N, C-alpha and C positions, 0 to 999 in steps of 0.2 A: 620786698622779699617775702614777707609773711603771707601776703595774699596768694602768691604763686604756690607757696608751700602748703597752705591750707586747702587750696583747690586740688592739689596733687596728693599730698601725703600729710594729713592733719596731725598725726601722732608725732612725727619728727618735728614739725613746726611748733607744736605745743611744748614739747620737751625743750627745744631750743629757746623759746620765749621765756619759759619758767627758769631755765638755767641762767639766762641773761638777767632776769629780774633778781634772782637770788644773789648773783655775783655783785650786782649794783647795791642791793639793799643790805644784805646780811654780811657779806665779806668785804664791803667797801672797796671794791676794785675800781680803778679809775674808769671813767666813762669811755675814754678813747680806746682803752684796751678791750672793753666789752664790745664796742662797736666793731672793732677789727676782728675779734675772735668770732663773734656771731656772724659776721659777713663771710668769713672764711669757712666756718662750719656749715652755714647755710648753703654756700656755693658747692661744697663737697657732698653734703648729705641730701639736700633738696634738689 
């Protein structure tokens, strides 16, 4: 997902990656929820 996004539109992919990291690290969101949300947002935005 991220290689396609970086080759096409790097700003959106970077924002998505940082948001997923913050959700996992700072907000302690479950990993399965971050994976599903990042996949859905990546599919919609990238």
